C-alpha positions in Angstrom: 154.0 103.0 137.0 157.4 104.3 135.8 158.9 106.5 133.2 162.6 106.2 132.8 162.7 104.6 136.3 160.7 107.5 137.9 157.4 106.7 139.6 154.7 108.8 138.1 151.6 106.8 138.9 150.1 103.5 140.0 147.9 100.8 138.8 144.4 101.4 140.3 142.6 98.5 138.8 142.9 95.4 136.7 140.0 93.7 135.2 139.1 91.5 132.1 137.2 92.5 129.1 134.7 89.7 128.7 133.9 90.4 125.1 137.5 90.0 124.0 139.1 88.4 126.8 142.0 90.8 127.2 143.1 92.5 130.4 142.2 96.1 131.1 144.6 97.9 133.3 143.4 101.3 134.8 146.2 103.7 135.5 146.4 106.7 137.8 149.0 109.2 136.7 150.0 112.0 139.2 148.6 115.4 137.9 152.0 116.9 138.5 153.1 115.1 135.3 150.3 116.5 133.1 149.1 114.6 130.0 150.9 112.3 127.6 150.4 112.0 123.9 148.2 109.3 122.4 151.2 108.1 120.7 152.6 106.8 124.0 153.2 103.1 124.7 153.1 100.9 127.8 154.9 97.8 128.6 155.3 95.5 131.6 158.9 95.3 132.8 160.5 93.6 135.7 162.8 95.2 138.3 166.0 93.1 138.2 166.1 89.5 137.3 163.4 88.0 139.5 162.1 91.4 140.9 158.7 93.0 141.0 156.7 93.7 137.7 155.8 97.4 137.0 154.3 99.2 133.9 156.6 101.5 132.0 155.1 104.3 130.1 157.2 105.5 127.1 156.0 108.9 125.9 155.2 109.1 122.3 156.0 112.0 119.9 153.9 115.2 119.9 153.0 117.2 116.8 149.8 119.2 115.6 148.0 116.0 114.7 148.5 114.1 117.9 146.1 114.3 120.7 146.9 114.1 124.4 145.4 111.2 126.5 142.4 112.1 128.6 140.7 110.2 131.4 139.2 107.1 130.2 141.3 106.8 126.8 143.1 103.7 126.0 146.8 103.2 125.1 146.7 101.0 122.1 150.5 100.4 121.8 151.1 97.8 124.5 153.7 95.1 125.2 153.2 91.9 127.3 155.5 91.0 130.1 158.5 88.9 129.2 158.1 85.5 131.0 161.5 84.2 132.3 160.4 80.6 132.3 159.3 80.8 128.6 162.7 82.3 127.8 164.7 79.6 129.7 162.6 76.9 128.0 163.2 78.3 124.6 166.9 78.4 125.3 167.0 74.9 126.5 165.0 73.7 123.5 167.4 75.6 121.1 170.6 74.3 122.8 169.2 70.7 123.2 168.2 70.7 119.5 171.6 71.6 118.4 173.2 68.7 116.9 176.6 70.4 116.3 176.3 69.9 112.6 
């Protein structure tokens, strides 16, 4: 797990919520980094073109009405991984469908 390219934690567990069929990822963040606001977001990114995937945490804004994430809290704002094969397929479909009109 990284913030701005700096490793701040790791994925400690990945499971499936069998009620909603969504993945649940448990993160362990180093205590030296403190807590993050509950307005933070997480996304799956890739190192390089075909590199290893990792979770990027984007710290949210802080004000008087924002709580800090505690053990067991959920990050609601998440983004799935960009799948290279899907992008290539979409590109080929768009290029192949262009009739030049």
